[in-house]
N, C-alpha and C positions, 0 to 999 in steps of 0.2 A: 503494500500499499504507500509505503515511505517512496520508493521509486517512482509509482505511477503520479503521485502529488509533485514530486521533482519535477518530471516530465512535462506535466501540466503546466506548471510555473514555468518553466524554462519556454515552452511554446507560446505561452501568454507574453512572456515579455519579447520574445522573438518577434511576436505579430506588433506589441508596442512600438518596438523600435524600426520596424518597417515602416509604421505609419510615420514616425518622426523624421527617418531619412527621406521620404518623399517631401515633406515640409521642407527640411533643411536643403535638400538640393531642388527646391521650386522652380528655380532659373531652368534647371536641365529639362523638368517635366513641361515648362513653357516652351521649349523647342530652342533654348541657346545653347552655346558649346564654349567650352575653353577656347580661349583666343589670344592667350598672353603667355611669352615667356617660352620654357622648353615644350609645353605642349602644342604651340603653334609651329615654332621654328624649328622643332626637332621629331618630336613622336609623332605629329600629323604627317609630315613628308616620309619618315619612315614607314608608317602604317600604310599611308597611300600607295608608295613604291612595294611594298610586301603585297597588298591586295590585288594590286595589277597583276603582278607575274604571277601570282598563285592562282588567281582566277583563270590564267591563261595556261596553267598546268605547269608552271615553273617555279622553282626553289629559288628563292633570291639569295643566292649563295654570295654574290659579287656585286659589288656597287660601283659602276664604270664611271660614274657620275661626279664623284668628289676624290681630291687627293690624287688625280691619275689612278685612279683603282684602289680600292679597299675591301678587304673582306666584310661583308654585310651580316650573314646569318651567325659568324662566328662571334659576333659582337654581343654579349648576353643582353644588352640593354633593348636591342630590337625586338625580341621577344617572338622570334619566327617560329619556335617549336613550342611555345605554349599552348596547349590544348585549347584555352578559352578563345585565342585569337585566331586559331582556325575555325572554330564554331561560329564566329562573329564575322568571316567573311562577307556574307552577304550585305553587312550593314556598311554604309558610307564610312572612311576612314576617319573624317572630321566627329563623327557622332561616336564612333566606337571608343575613340581616345576619350571623351568625356565621359561616356555611360560607363567605360571600363574602370575610371578612377572612381566613380561614385559607386559602382558595383563592388568594388573590392573595400572601399570605406563601410559600405553595409555589411559585406563579409568580415570585416575586422569585430563591428559590433556584434552580429549574431555569435561569431567565435567568442565573445567576451562574456555573452549570457550563456553559453553552453559551459565554458570554464567556471563560471561563478555559481553555476547550477551545482557542479560538483561539489562545492563548499557549502551548500545547502543556503543559499542565499535566497532571500525573498524576490519576488517578481520585480518589486520596485528597484530592489539593490541592484538586480541583475541589469535592468534599464538604464540606472544610474552609470554604473560601472561602464557599460556599454557606450554610452554618451560621452563619459570623460575621456575614453580612449580613442574612440572613431572619430569624434568630433574636435580633438583636441588640436591646437596648432600643430603638434608634431605630424599629423596628418593633412589635415586641412590647408594649411600653410604651403604645403608642398604638393597640393593636388595636380599641379602642373607635371610632376614627375610619376606619370602612371605607372611605370614599375616600382617606386617605391611603394606604392598602395598594395601590391600582390605580396611583399615582404612584409609588410606592416600586418596584413590580414592574416597571414600564416601563424604568427606567433600564438594568438590565444587558441587558435585550432590545435596547435602541436601541445599545448599544456592542457587543452581538454581532452584530447586523445590519452594523454601520459595518464591523467587522473581516472578516465573512464575505463582504462583498460588493464588495471592492476591484475586483476585475476586472470587475464586472457594474454599472455605473452606474444603468443603468435599474431594475435590480432594487433597488438601494440606494433610488433615489428613492420605488419603489414601498412597500417595506417600511419607510420612515422614515414616509411618509404615513398608511400605516394604524395605525402604534403610537403616533405622535404624535395622532392624532384619536382613539384609545381613550383617552389620557392626558386629554385635554381634556373628552371625552364623560363619563367616568366618575370622573377623579381630581379630588384638590383643586389649585385653580389655582395656589397658592403652592408647593406642594411638585412640582407639576409644572413650573414654573418654575425651581425649585431642581435638580430632575433634567435639565431642558434646559440649563442653566447647566454642569452636569457634564459633558453630552454636547460642549457648546460647548468646554471646556476641552480635551477629547481631541482634538478636530478641530483645533483651533489647534494644541496641541503636535503632532500628527502632519504638518501643512503638507501637506494633500492638493494635488493638481494641479488645474487648472482645472476640469477634465471631474468629477472626483469632487465639488469643492467645490460645483459647480452642479448635482449630482446631490442633494446633502444640501438645498440651499436649494430644489430643488424640492421635494422630499420633504416638508420643513417647511413650505412655503406650501399642498402638497395636503394635509396635516393640517389645515391652518387652514381651508382649503375643507370638508373632509369633515366638520369639526367646526363648521362655521359655525351650524347648527341650534341649537346651544347658546351659542356665543360670542357671536354677534349680540345675542340677548335678553339674555344677561348682562350685555354692556357697557351694554344699557339700563338695566338695574336698577341697576347699578352708580351710574350716572348720576344717577339719581333716588334713590339711598340715601342713607344717613348714613355709609357705610363709609369714605369719604375724609376723613372728619372725626373721625378717632381722637384721643383725647386722649393727653398726652405719657406719663400713668400706663398707658393701654391700650398703647401702643407698647412699653412697657418690661417688659411682662409676660413670663413664661415665658422666661428667658434661662438660661444656664447661667454664673453668676458665676465668677471666678477661682478664689474660695476652695472652690468645688465640684468642681474638675477632678478631685479624687480619685475621684469616682464611676466615672472611666473606669477605675479599679482596683478599687475596692470599691463596688460599685452601691448597696449598702444604708447607706453612710456618714452619710447624712444622713436615715437611716429610710427605711422601705419601707411604705406603706399597707395592703398585704396581710399584714404580719407584725406590724406594731407601728404607729409614728406617724410620718408624713414630717413633717420639721420645717426642710426647705431654703427654697430661694428657689422663688415660684411653687407649681408641683405636680411630682409625680414623673414623671408621664409625659412631659411636654415636654422635662424637663432630663435624661432618661436616654438616654447614648449606648452603655451597656454592650455590649462584643464578646468580654469574656473577656480575662482576664489574660495567659493562655497564647498568645491571638491578639495581643497587644501584643508578647510577646516574640519570635514569628514573623515578625512585621511588622518588626521591628528586624533580624533575620536577612535578609528580604526586601530591606530597603535596603542592607545591608552586601554583599549579591552583586551589587549594580549591575545590576538588569535594566534594559531599555530604556526602560521606563516610571516608573523610580523618581522622577527629578526631578519629573515631573508628579504623581505620587501623594503625595509629600512635600509638595508646594505645596499639594493638596487637603486634606491633612490639617490643616496649619497655617491655611490659609484658613478652612476649615470650622469650626474650634476658635473662632478670632479672631470671625468671623460670629455663631457661637452665643452667645457673650458678650452679644451685644445692645450696649445702652449702657454696659456695663462695659468693653468694648473700645474699640480705635481706629477698627476698619474698619466696623462696623456702621452707624454715625451717618452715614457717607459714603453707603454703600449705601441707606440709608432716604431719601436726597434725590432718588434716581434717580426718573424716572416710573414711577408704578403700585406702586413697592416701598414707598412710605409708607403704602400701604393694607394691608400685611402687619402680623401679629402674630407673637408665639412665633418670637424670633429662634432659640431652640434648636433648631429645625427643619434649620438650617443644618448641623446635625451630620450630616446625611446624606452632604456631601461627605466628611467623615473618615471615616465609618463605612464608605462604599464603599472608598474607598482603603486603610484598613487591612484590609479582609477581603481585598483584592486582594494587598497586600503580604505576608498571611500565609500567603496560597497559594502564593506564588512563594518566600518562605522555607521553606517546608516541603518543597517540591521539591528545596531546595538545602542540607536539613540532613545534614551528614556527621558524623564522629566528631570533627574539629577544630571544626567550628561548634556540636555539642552540647556542647564543654566551655564555648564561649563563653556559650551560652544557660544551662548549669549555673550559671556564676558570676553573670549576671544575676539569675537567678531566686533565688540565694543572697542577693543583695542586697536584691531586693524581700521577700523572706522576713524578713530580720534588721529592716528598716524597719517594716515591718507588725507584726512581733512588738512592737516599741519603741511603735510608735502604740497597739496595742490595749492593752497594759499600762498605757500613759500615761493612757488614757481610763477603763480599769476602776478603776485606781487613781488617780483624779482629784485626791484630796486629798492624796497622797503626794508626797515630792521627786520620784519617777521623772517625774511629769509635766513639769519643767522649764520650759522657755519654751514649751510647746505651750499651758499654761494661759491666758495673756493672748490668744493667737491665737484659742482657742475662745469665750473668754468676748466678744471683738470680735463673732466671727459670732453668737453668742446674740443679742447685742445690734441686729445688722444684720437678723436674722430674728424677732424680738421673743419670744424663747423664753428670756428671763434667768431666769425664775422657776422654769424646768423644768430647769434645768441638770444637775444631778445625775442626774435619770433619763435623761434624752437622752444624756449622756455615757456612762453605762454601756451603754446600748444600742447606741450607735456603736461602743463597744469590741466587743461580742459580733458586730457585722457583719463583723469581719475574719475571723472563723473559717472560712467558707467559702472566702474567697479564700486564706487560708493554707493550707489543706487541699488546694486545687488546687496551689499553687506547691509543696507538699512531694511530690504525686503528679509533677509536672513536674521535680522534682529528681531522684526516683527514676528516672525514664525517661531523661532526659538522663545521668545519671550511670552507667547500665548501659549506654547506647549509647557514651559514649566510652570505656569499658573493654572494650568488644568482647562485652559478655555478651548481648546482643541486636542483631540485624540492624537494618539501616537501616530496611528496609521495616516490620519487627515496629515499631519506635520510633517512626516516621511516623504508624501506625495508632494506637498507643498514644496519641500526642499529640492525635491527631483525636479520640480517645475522650474525652480530659480536657476539651478544648474543649468538645464537646458535652454533657457531664456539666455542665460551669460554666454553660452557658447554660440548658440545661434546669432546674438547680436556681434558677435566676434568674426565668425567664420560664414555666415551663409552668403554675405555679398563680397568677401575678400578678394575672391579669384574674377578678373574680368571674364566677362561670356559676350558672344555676339551670335546674330543669327546665321543660317546656313550660307548666306550669300558671301559671308566673308570669305568662305572656302571655295568658291566657285573657281575653276580652273578654265581660264578664258582660252588658252592656247597650249600646246604640246610642241616643244622644240624636234626639230628632226632628229634621226638618231646617229647623223653624222658627226663625229669627231673633230670636224674641222674646225670648228668654232669653240673654244675653251676660254671660259672666264677667268680671272683671278681677283679677289678682293684685297685690298693692303689691309693691315692691320688698323692705321688710322681710320680708313673708309669704314671697317665694320665697326669699331668703337663708335664713330660719330653717328651711324646709322643706328646700330644698338641703342644708343642713348637716345635717339629719338622715337622708336618703337617699342623697344623692350627695356626701358629705363628703370633699374632696380629701386630708384629712391621714390619715385612715384607714378602711379599709373594714370595719372592727368596730365600728361603730357600733350600738347595741342596737336602733334602729327599722329600720335596714335589714337587719340579719340576721333580725329577727323577721318582717319582711315586706317583700319586695322589690318587692310592688305598691303600695308606699306612695306613689309620685309620681302613680299614676292616681287613687288615693283622694283625693290632695290637690290633685287638678286642677292640676297642674303643667303648665304648656304646655312642649312641645307635645304631652303626650300626649292632649291633648284631640281630636287628629286620629283617634285610635284610637276613641273615643266619641261623635265628631261633635258636641261641644260648641262654641259660639261663643266665642270670648274675644278680647276687646279687646287683649289682651296677648300675649306669645309668647316663644319663645327662637331666636333666629335673628340669627347675625352681620350678616346684609344685612338691612336694614330701609328701609322707604321713609322720605324725609326728613322728610315731614309729619304719618307716624304717630309716628315718634321724636319730634318736637317735640310733640305732644299728649300721648303718654304720659308725657314729663318732667314737662310742666306739671300733668297729673291728678295724677302720683305725688307732686309737692311741694305743691300746693293741697289734695289729696284730694276735689277736685271731678271725678267721673267720668261725671257726667250727659250732658257734651257728647259723649260717645264712645257713647252708645246702651246703656251697661252696666246691668243690671238686678241683678246681684249681684256685690258685692264681697268677695272673700277678703283678711282680714288678718289679723295676730296675735289680733284680738278676736273673730275666728269670720267667720260672714258675715252681709253686711247687704244690703237690699233697696234698690233704687232704682227710680224711675220715669223713664224717658229722656224727655228734653225735645225730640228731633226723631223725624220718621219715618224717615229713611235715614241710615244710616251706615255707607256702604260707600266706600272709597277709589277716588278718581279715578286711574286709570293711562292711559298711550298705549294704544290698541286697544278700548278700551270702546266699544260702540254700544249706542244705544237706538232701540226701535221700539215704535210703538202703531198698532195695526189693520194690521200688517205693513207700516207705512211708517216710514222713519228721523226721528227727532226730534232736534233739538239736545240736546246734552249740555254743561254747564258745569263746569268745575274751580272748585268753591266751596273757596278754602282746603283743597285736597287731597280735598274729597269729591265724589262724583259726585252733580250737582243737575240734573236734569230737569223739564220741565212739561208734563204731558200733556195733550192736547187733548180737551176734552169728558171728563175724567176717566177715559179708556181705560186699559186695563191695559198697563202697561210691560214691555217683554221687553227683557232685557239680554244682549247678544252679546261675547264677547270675541274679537276679529279684530286679534290682535297684528301690525303690520306688519314688525317686527324678526323675528318668528318666521317669517313667511311666506316673507321674503327670504332668511334663514338657510337655510330647509328648501330652497328651490329652489337654492342654492348648494352644498349638500350632496348633492342629486340629481344635479345637473349634474357635480360631483367624483366621485361614485361612478359614473356612467356613462363618464366618460373612464378611471377607473382599470379598470372591467370590460373595456372595450373594448381596452386596453392588454394586460391580462391574456389576453383571447381571442386577440389577435394573437400574444403570444409561444407560447401554446398551440399556435396552428394553425400557426405558421411551419415547424416542422421536422417536422410530419405531411403540408404541402403541399409539402415541398420548397422553399420560399420563401427565399430570402436573409437 
């Protein structure tokens, strides 16, 4: 009976969260789509290119349109082998980019309700934990990174299956294999590793017996085998790329410095690009961990109630926050020295650990809320409200004595972020950012005061606090990401397949156009608001995948080492002729060039050349493919990548083993087998 009641609660909470998700993503329901940042200039072109080729019966193994040719499917961020992307082929590319992001946010919430159900949380607590995790800044501010959403969504599902299959190691191994394979196939490698690190922390804390631990290990290895078709080519690409050669500046980007920790309480304290101007470290979306101020108060109650997991969850909060500080903190420099971790950027992504732990603690805290704890929560909320009132007044009246010792601290931050000249306007802007959190605290004070005096029941108070949390998160994130109608993604023309015309964009040109249309500081730029289609017209890579224009340049964090070297040299010297470039786009406009070579295609393991249906030798000529055709016969190039073939064979083998195990388990009870 207890299991039936728990299942009913979980189904009810999943249904409620589904309704809230439709409300949260109301603009997608209304027919709008993500049109800013990487969703527009990277994931939409990638998806458009993938969809066109696959609908024509081709796997997009190679991208000839950027960097003079680069592996495409081997890049794990393209999600070519992710099963949901295959099922969504009939859906237009721009629609699936947005719907996929929203779908995986919803899956993250549903997974959270399932995970919390294994800890016997009430329906209200399950929905609150789901909202605090799925609608947090950690997910919603990164909505443009659709592959991040896949990795975020997988974390609660892995932990749910870990808890739900304690008595069934075989089922646990199978579930872990399938979920981890999906994360590797469709997610972001760095975020997937962070999610698996969180799962590992839970497993170590739980100290399972040998049989259970072996099932988990087999499941993780099975996931690697199932996703080998992606992982082996991706590993080969990384070994041939410049990703392992990140500069110190690149490694330090997109962290959450200590002086910005207030964004846990006031998400817009350093501005918000959707409402004004962001003036903090890095950019807004990589450094936004917001879970709601009432969520933090409830998490405090969850800790005070001492549930079984509280030491682990508190540890994840502390470690996640320290790692998210990047090189501003003591922990990240040590982690960055570990194998593979040195290739990762954006330390702020480690906030995932803290966000997940706080959402879980808040759910525990809501279930343990009673009249005595309501009085404690009222006191904590009152203190927060008083501090926020002082901070807001000190910022609004910055030049008055009320600012006190806050003035030197703020001026130090302005110097650190290079915003000294704008301090007056930014301080006033930051002061108004306290209004919504202050109003949310006021609602919290009203509810907890009424509950502590017995004016409302515990059940109604819990429902009211959940509603306050959702309202806070809705006001923060529902309109954070810019959207536009389907007309923005209209493709007016498709370039010819001839490689005789090849564009190149200088770094200065890309920076100028990027700041016009993809400005990290504010979404309110006149150019972007007037014409979201600007990146297409400006030939910004990789939007050229939509129009099929050849570019010697591109926008991709994983670049071939040889291509990176040539591009850097050409950008510094201004000599693009050696890359087969015919049209240069720079701040002076378009300039025409005549290429000096006949072939400008990158060499990469797996390319084969044929003349008269016979293989001919191919040479790696300083990163270029060079062949000599006998008797000037036409040459046909074929990409037969060994890593892809081996990975595909391993994935098929693992899939066959998994199918055999599933069939055996299904047949056993029906045939009366032991």
